[in-house]
C-alpha positions as CSV (number, residue, x, y, z in Angstrom):
1,M,94.8,52.3,105.6
2,T,92.2,50.8,102.6
3,T,93.0,53.6,100.2
4,N,95.9,53.4,97.7
5,L,97.9,55.7,98.4
6,V,101.6,57.0,97.6
7,V,103.4,59.5,99.0
8,A,105.9,61.2,96.1
9,D,106.5,64.8,94.8
10,S,104.1,65.0,91.0
11,E,106.7,67.7,90.3
12,R,109.4,66.2,89.8
13,S,109.7,62.6,87.1
14,D,108.4,59.0,87.0
15,K,111.7,57.9,88.4
16,T,111.1,59.9,92.0
17,I,111.0,57.7,95.1
18,C,107.2,57.1,96.6
19,L,108.5,57.5,100.5
20,A,105.5,55.7,101.6
21,V,103.0,53.7,99.7
22,S,99.6,52.2,102.0
23,P,98.7,49.2,102.4
24,S,96.3,47.8,100.2
25,M,98.9,49.1,97.6
26,K,101.3,46.8,98.8
27,T,98.6,43.7,99.0
28,L,98.3,45.0,95.2
29,G,102.5,43.9,94.8
30,V,104.0,47.7,95.2
31,K,106.9,47.8,97.2
32,N,107.2,50.0,100.2
33,R,110.4,52.7,98.6
34,C,109.6,52.2,94.7
35,R,109.8,54.3,92.2
36,V,106.7,56.1,90.9
37,F,107.5,54.5,87.3
38,E,107.2,51.0,88.5
39,I,103.9,51.1,89.7
40,P,101.5,49.2,87.5
41,K,99.7,51.3,85.0
42,N,96.1,49.5,85.8
43,I,96.4,50.4,89.3
44,D,94.7,53.8,90.4
45,Y,96.3,55.8,93.4
46,I,96.3,59.4,95.0
47,M,99.7,61.3,95.0
48,A,100.5,62.4,98.0
49,T,103.1,65.2,98.8
50,P,105.8,64.7,101.3
51,R,105.5,67.6,104.2
52,M,108.5,66.8,105.5
53,Q,108.4,69.3,108.4
54,K,104.4,67.9,109.7
55,Y,106.8,64.3,110.0
56,I,109.1,65.4,112.2
57,D,106.4,67.4,114.3
58,Y,104.7,64.1,114.7
59,S,107.7,61.9,115.3
60,A,108.8,64.6,117.8
61,E,104.9,63.7,119.7
62,I,105.3,60.1,119.9
63,Y,108.7,60.6,121.1
64,G,106.7,62.7,124.1
65,I,104.6,60.0,124.6
66,Y,107.8,57.3,124.8
67,L,109.2,60.0,127.7
68,K,106.1,59.3,129.4
69,Y,106.9,55.8,130.1
70,F,110.8,55.8,129.7
71,S,113.8,57.4,130.8
72,K,115.4,58.9,127.2
73,E,118.5,57.0,128.4
74,D,116.7,53.5,127.2
75,I,115.8,54.8,124.3
76,H,117.8,54.9,120.8
77,V,115.7,56.9,118.3
78,Y,117.0,55.2,114.9
79,S,115.1,56.9,112.2
80,I,112.7,58.8,112.0
81,D,109.6,56.5,112.7
82,E,111.8,54.2,114.6
83,S,113.3,53.7,118.2
84,F,114.7,51.3,120.4
85,I,113.6,50.8,123.6
86,D,115.1,48.8,126.6
87,I,112.2,47.9,128.5
88,T,114.0,45.4,130.8
89,G,114.1,47.5,133.8
90,Y,109.6,48.6,134.2
91,L,108.4,44.9,133.6
92,S,108.3,45.2,137.2
93,T,107.3,48.6,138.0
94,Y,104.5,48.9,135.4
95,K,103.7,44.9,136.9
96,C,103.2,43.6,132.9
97,T,104.3,41.3,130.1
98,P,106.7,43.3,127.3
99,K,103.6,42.6,125.0
100,E,101.1,43.6,127.9
101,L,103.5,47.5,127.8
102,A,103.9,47.2,124.4
103,I,99.9,47.6,124.0
104,R,99.9,50.2,126.5
105,V,102.0,52.6,124.4
106,M,100.6,51.8,121.2
107,E,97.2,52.4,122.2
108,D,98.2,55.6,123.7
109,V,100.1,57.3,120.6
110,R,96.9,56.3,118.9
111,E,94.3,58.1,120.9
112,S,96.7,61.5,121.7
113,I,98.2,61.4,118.0
114,G,95.8,59.1,116.2
115,V,98.9,57.2,114.0
116,R,98.7,53.5,114.6
117,A,101.9,51.8,115.8
118,T,103.7,48.5,115.2
119,C,106.0,46.5,117.3
120,G,108.5,44.2,117.6
121,I,109.5,42.8,120.8
122,G,113.1,40.7,120.9
123,S,115.2,38.8,123.6
124,N,118.5,41.5,122.0
125,L,118.5,44.5,119.6
126,Y,118.8,42.7,116.4
127,L,116.0,40.1,116.9
128,T,113.7,42.9,117.5
129,K,114.2,44.6,114.7
130,I,113.1,42.0,113.0
131,A,110.5,41.4,115.1
132,L,109.5,44.5,113.8
133,D,110.4,44.4,110.4
134,I,109.1,40.7,108.9
135,T,106.8,39.5,112.1
136,A,104.8,42.0,113.3
137,K,103.4,43.7,110.1
138,H,101.8,40.2,109.6
139,S,100.4,40.3,113.0
140,P,96.9,40.9,113.8
141,D,97.8,43.5,116.0
142,F,101.0,44.6,115.0
143,I,103.0,43.7,118.0
144,G,105.5,40.6,116.8
145,Q,108.1,38.9,119.2
146,L,111.3,36.8,118.8
147,D,113.8,35.7,121.0
148,E,116.9,33.0,119.9
149,E,114.5,29.6,119.7
150,S,111.5,30.9,117.8
151,Y,113.8,33.1,115.5
152,R,115.7,29.6,114.0
153,S,111.9,27.7,114.5
154,T,110.3,30.2,112.7
155,L,112.7,32.6,110.1
156,W,115.4,30.1,109.4
157,N,113.9,29.0,106.4
158,Y,112.3,32.6,105.3
159,K,112.8,33.8,101.6
160,P,114.0,36.7,100.6
161,L,116.9,37.3,102.6
162,T,116.9,40.7,102.1
163,D,114.1,41.1,104.3
164,F,116.7,41.0,106.9
165,W,118.3,43.7,108.5
166,R,121.5,44.6,106.8
167,I,121.5,42.4,104.6
168,G,121.3,44.1,101.2
169,P,121.1,42.6,97.1
170,G,124.9,43.0,97.1
171,I,125.4,40.8,99.8
172,A,122.6,38.4,98.8
173,R,123.9,37.9,95.2
174,R,127.1,37.3,96.6
175,L,125.8,34.3,99.8
176,E,123.6,32.9,96.5
177,K,126.4,32.2,94.8
178,I,127.8,29.8,97.3
179,G,124.3,28.4,97.3
180,I,122.8,30.3,100.8
181,Y,119.8,32.0,100.1
182,T,118.4,31.2,104.2
183,M,119.5,32.1,107.0
184,G,119.6,28.7,108.3
185,Q,121.8,27.7,105.5
186,L,124.2,31.2,106.6
187,A,124.0,29.3,109.8
188,N,125.2,26.8,108.8
189,A,127.3,28.2,106.6
190,D,131.3,27.4,106.0
191,E,133.2,30.3,108.7
192,D,136.2,30.0,106.7
193,L,134.5,30.6,103.2
194,L,132.4,33.5,104.8
195,Y,135.8,35.3,106.3
196,D,136.9,34.9,102.6
197,L,134.2,36.6,101.3
198,F,133.1,39.1,104.1
199,G,136.1,39.5,105.9
200,V,135.7,40.6,109.4
201,D,131.5,41.1,108.7
202,A,131.1,37.8,108.3
203,E,131.1,37.8,112.4
204,L,128.3,40.1,112.1
205,L,126.0,37.9,109.5
206,M,126.9,34.8,111.3
207,D,125.6,36.3,114.7
208,H,122.7,37.3,113.4
209,A,122.0,34.3,111.4
210,W,121.6,32.7,114.9
211,G,120.0,35.2,116.3
212,R,122.3,36.8,118.2
213,E,123.4,40.6,119.0
214,P,126.1,41.2,121.3
215,V,125.9,45.5,121.5
216,T,123.4,46.3,124.1
217,M,121.5,49.9,124.7
218,R,124.2,51.2,127.5
219,D,127.1,50.4,124.6
220,I,124.8,53.0,122.1
221,K,124.9,55.1,124.9
222,E,128.3,55.0,125.3
223,Y,129.6,55.5,122.2
224,K,131.8,58.3,121.1
225,P,132.7,58.9,117.4
226,K,136.5,59.6,117.2
227,T,135.9,62.1,114.8
228,N,132.8,64.0,113.8
229,C,132.6,65.2,110.0
230,I,129.3,67.9,108.2
231,S,127.9,66.6,105.2
232,S,126.0,67.5,102.1
233,G,124.8,65.6,98.7
234,Q,122.3,66.0,95.9
235,V,120.8,64.2,92.7
236,L,120.7,66.5,90.4
237,M,117.4,66.7,88.1
238,R,119.3,66.1,85.2
239,D,122.8,65.7,84.0
240,Y,125.1,68.4,84.5
241,T,127.9,70.7,82.5
242,F,130.9,71.2,84.5
243,D,130.4,74.9,84.5
244,E,126.6,74.4,85.0
245,C,127.6,72.3,88.0
246,R,130.2,74.8,89.7
247,T,127.7,76.8,90.2
248,I,126.1,73.6,92.6
249,I,129.6,73.2,94.3
250,K,129.6,77.0,95.5
251,E,126.6,77.3,96.5
252,M,126.8,74.0,98.5
253,T,130.1,75.6,100.1
254,D,127.9,78.5,100.9
255,A,125.8,76.3,102.7
256,V,128.5,74.0,104.7
257,C,130.0,77.4,106.1
258,L,127.0,78.9,107.2
259,E,126.3,75.5,108.9
260,M,129.4,75.5,111.0
261,T,129.0,78.7,111.9
262,Q,126.1,77.8,113.3
263,K,127.4,74.9,115.0
264,N,130.3,77.0,115.7
265,L,132.6,74.5,114.3
266,V,135.7,74.6,112.2
267,T,136.9,72.1,109.8
268,D,140.5,71.0,108.6
269,S,139.4,69.6,105.2
270,I,136.6,69.4,102.8
271,T,136.4,65.9,100.6
272,L,134.8,66.5,97.3
273,Y,132.9,64.4,94.6
274,V,131.0,64.2,91.7
275,G,128.9,61.4,90.3
276,Y,128.9,61.4,86.4
277,G,125.8,60.8,84.4
278,S,125.0,60.2,80.9
279,Y,127.8,57.7,79.0
280,W,129.4,57.6,82.2
281,K,127.9,56.8,84.4
282,G,129.1,54.8,87.6
283,L,132.1,56.8,87.6
284,R,133.6,59.6,89.7
285,D,136.0,61.9,90.7
286,G,136.8,64.5,93.7
287,G,139.4,65.1,95.9
288,T,140.7,66.8,99.1
289,V,141.3,70.2,100.1
290,H,142.8,70.9,103.4
291,F,143.6,74.3,106.2
292,E,145.5,74.5,108.5
293,G,144.1,75.0,111.8
294,G,140.9,74.6,110.8
295,C,138.2,76.7,108.6
296,C,134.7,77.9,108.5
297,E,134.9,81.1,106.9
298,E,133.4,80.8,103.4
299,S,135.9,83.3,102.0
300,K,138.7,81.0,102.2
301,V,136.7,78.2,102.1
302,I,135.3,78.5,98.6
303,P,137.9,80.1,96.8
304,E,139.7,76.7,97.7
305,V,136.9,73.9,97.0
306,L,135.9,75.6,93.7
307,G,139.5,75.1,92.7
308,L,139.6,71.8,94.2
309,Y,136.9,71.2,91.9
310,D,138.3,72.6,88.8
311,R,141.7,70.7,89.1
312,C,139.6,67.4,90.1
313,I,136.4,67.1,88.0
314,C,136.7,66.2,83.9
315,P,135.4,69.3,82.3
316,D,134.5,67.0,79.3
317,Y,131.6,64.7,81.6
318,M,128.3,65.2,82.5
319,I,127.6,65.3,86.6
320,R,124.7,63.7,88.5
321,R,125.4,62.9,91.8
322,V,127.3,65.5,94.1
323,S,128.7,65.3,97.5
324,L,130.4,67.7,99.9
325,T,132.1,66.6,103.3
326,C,133.7,68.8,106.0
327,N,136.4,66.3,107.6
328,N,137.0,66.3,111.2
329,V,135.1,68.9,112.2
330,T,135.4,70.6,116.0
331,S,134.2,73.2,118.2
332,D,135.8,76.4,117.3
333,D,137.8,77.9,120.1
334,G,138.6,81.2,118.3
335,A,142.5,79.9,117.9
336,R,143.5,80.3,114.2
337,Q,147.1,78.5,112.9
338,L,149.0,80.8,111.4
339,S,151.5,80.1,108.4
340,I,154.8,80.2,109.3
341,F,155.8,82.7,106.3
342,D,153.7,85.0,108.3
343,L,156.7,86.6,109.9
344,T,155.0,90.4,111.3
345,E,152.9,91.2,113.5
346,T,150.9,93.2,111.2
347,V,150.2,89.9,108.9
348,K,148.9,88.5,111.8
349,E,146.5,91.1,112.8
350,K,145.6,91.3,109.0
351,Q,144.1,87.7,109.5
352,K,142.8,87.5,112.3
353,H,140.7,90.8,111.8
354,D,139.7,89.4,108.6
355,S,138.5,86.3,110.1
356,E,136.6,87.5,112.8
357,R,135.0,89.8,110.6
358,D,134.2,87.1,108.1
359,R,132.5,85.4,110.9
360,A,130.6,88.1,112.1
361,L,129.3,88.4,108.5
362,Q,128.1,84.9,108.2
363,E,126.6,85.5,112.0
364,A,124.9,88.3,110.9
365,V,123.3,85.9,107.6
366,L,122.1,83.5,110.0
367,S,120.1,85.6,112.0
368,I,118.2,87.0,109.3
369,K,117.5,83.4,108.2
370,E,116.7,82.6,111.1
371,K,114.1,85.2,111.5
372,Y,112.1,85.2,107.8
373,G,113.3,81.9,106.5
374,K,116.5,80.5,104.9
375,N,115.1,81.9,101.1
376,A,115.3,85.6,103.0
377,M,119.1,86.3,102.1
378,L,120.2,85.4,99.0
379,K,123.2,85.2,96.7
380,G,123.2,86.2,93.4
381,V,124.6,82.8,92.5
382,N,121.7,81.5,94.1
383,F,119.6,82.8,90.7
384,R,121.0,81.3,88.0
385,E,118.8,79.2,86.1
386,E,120.9,75.7,86.8
387,A,120.8,77.0,90.7
388,T,119.4,74.8,93.4
389,G,119.7,76.2,96.5
390,R,116.8,78.1,96.9
391,Q,115.2,75.2,96.3
392,R,117.0,72.9,98.2
393,N,116.5,75.6,101.6
394,L,112.5,75.0,100.9
395,Q,113.4,71.1,101.4
396,I,114.1,69.0,104.5
397,G,116.4,65.5,103.3
398,G,115.8,66.7,100.0
399,H,111.8,66.6,100.1
400,K,109.7,68.9,100.2
401,S,109.2,70.5,103.2
402,G,105.6,71.7,103.4
403,E,105.9,74.9,104.8
404,E,106.1,78.1,102.8
405,Q,109.2,79.9,104.0
């Protein structure tokens, strides 16, 4: 709490993001999630390497403590270090106030794991989040508490707007252009003007300006998305040529195919996007390739995705960002839609045999990786100088896992 500490990968450039900064750094004006080069040169600090696996392990232990007090049906894990808990039905059981219950759980976390928790208490999900983000972190007991009335009386004149959940720099700039700098001004703004600027999202902004939130824990638990996807993306450490990035595309496609096999899923289409670097920064290209009946076999998917890359991406531009999304993934029931041109039983049987063989091969690769580590079995493409697959296999969420493989 008193040491000048940042968590960042010292092996990357000074543009790398600090995953966390200690409270003493914040008092010196260093913002959380800043980049290393933004830290003033006159500040002496320690840079700690990320250990994402340990972070996940601690997060799981803390969640285990929550389960001592609350049912999982009343907990929504919002992120790796934040959870919403609906305590409405527990106050009579524990015979205490919301704050007393919060203190009890926070002390348990501190005594059991050694981690200091921060808590926001609110009369709805939005106010709970704001109580955590804005008021709790400045409270001596690290607990913030808000209802609609106290929200309006204490935070309607609070600045900046970007401290409020879901108001990023872009939305804040658009609001500033019409003279809105606070939640109070937003609450009393002309609704028609807000609808013109933000469309249906104006409803969310107006609700939050008044401290209202109609979504409940039950709504979250009952929500089922119409479609599901698997995505993979990376920001390259330097500008890549067209041919170099082709290696990255091949690695990423291979990885998502293995992930689909592991989860027993198939996709009906894959969307590719690249963001250009250097002089073309901000521009991007991409497209989608379709697989009739669903597919996860790399022998079929990789050639199609590479063909898409060759057709859609400009070979003269340098590339800095890549993303790959498997759309509409569904459980693999073993059936495959064959082309109407496959008229003979011999062709159909061969396609089925090839699919089963490819699937068995991918399952064998997965079993070896699960037992001995992700880098236990690699392809030749992974050893090219421009490849990133081996390094990414040692990362979680793009950061060092802290675990040797």
